[in-house]
C-alpha positions in Angstrom: 56.7 -52.8 2.5 55.1 -50.2 0.3 51.4 -49.3 0.9 50.3 -51.2 -2.2 51.7 -54.4 -0.9 50.0 -53.8 2.5 46.7 -53.1 0.8 47.1 -56.3 -1.3 47.8 -58.4 1.7 44.9 -57.0 3.7 42.6 -57.5 0.7 43.7 -61.1 0.5 43.1 -61.6 4.2 39.6 -60.2 3.9 38.9 -62.6 1.0 40.1 -65.5 3.1 38.0 -64.5 6.1 34.9 -64.2 3.9 35.5 -67.6 2.4 35.9 -69.2 5.8 32.6 -67.5 6.9 30.9 -68.8 3.8 32.3 -72.3 4.4 31.0 -72.3 8.0 27.6 -71.1 6.9 27.5 -73.8 4.2 28.5 -76.4 6.7 25.8 -75.3 9.2 23.2 -75.3 6.4 24.2 -78.8 5.2 24.1 -80.1 8.7 20.6 -78.7 9.1 19.5 -80.2 5.8 20.9 -83.6 6.8 19.2 -83.5 10.2 15.8 -82.6 8.7 16.2 -85.3 6.0 17.1 -88.0 8.5 14.2 -86.8 10.7 11.8 -87.2 7.8 13.1 -90.6 6.9 13.0 -91.7 10.6 9.4 -90.4 11.1 8.3 -92.0 7.9 9.8 -95.4 9.0 8.1 -95.1 12.4 4.8 -94.3 10.8 5.2 -97.4 8.5 5.9 -99.5 11.7 2.7 -98.2 13.3 0.5 -99.1 10.4 
């Protein structure tokens, strides 16, 4: 392989890695949002039950 090909492959690999990192960050964020929303809904329901 010529150096240009190697450079292209490594650049592609870096891009894939950053996309995977971004995806895992997004997944963690959406899990956190989902958890807080469900907690809010749950706490509101329990407050309604108390009243």
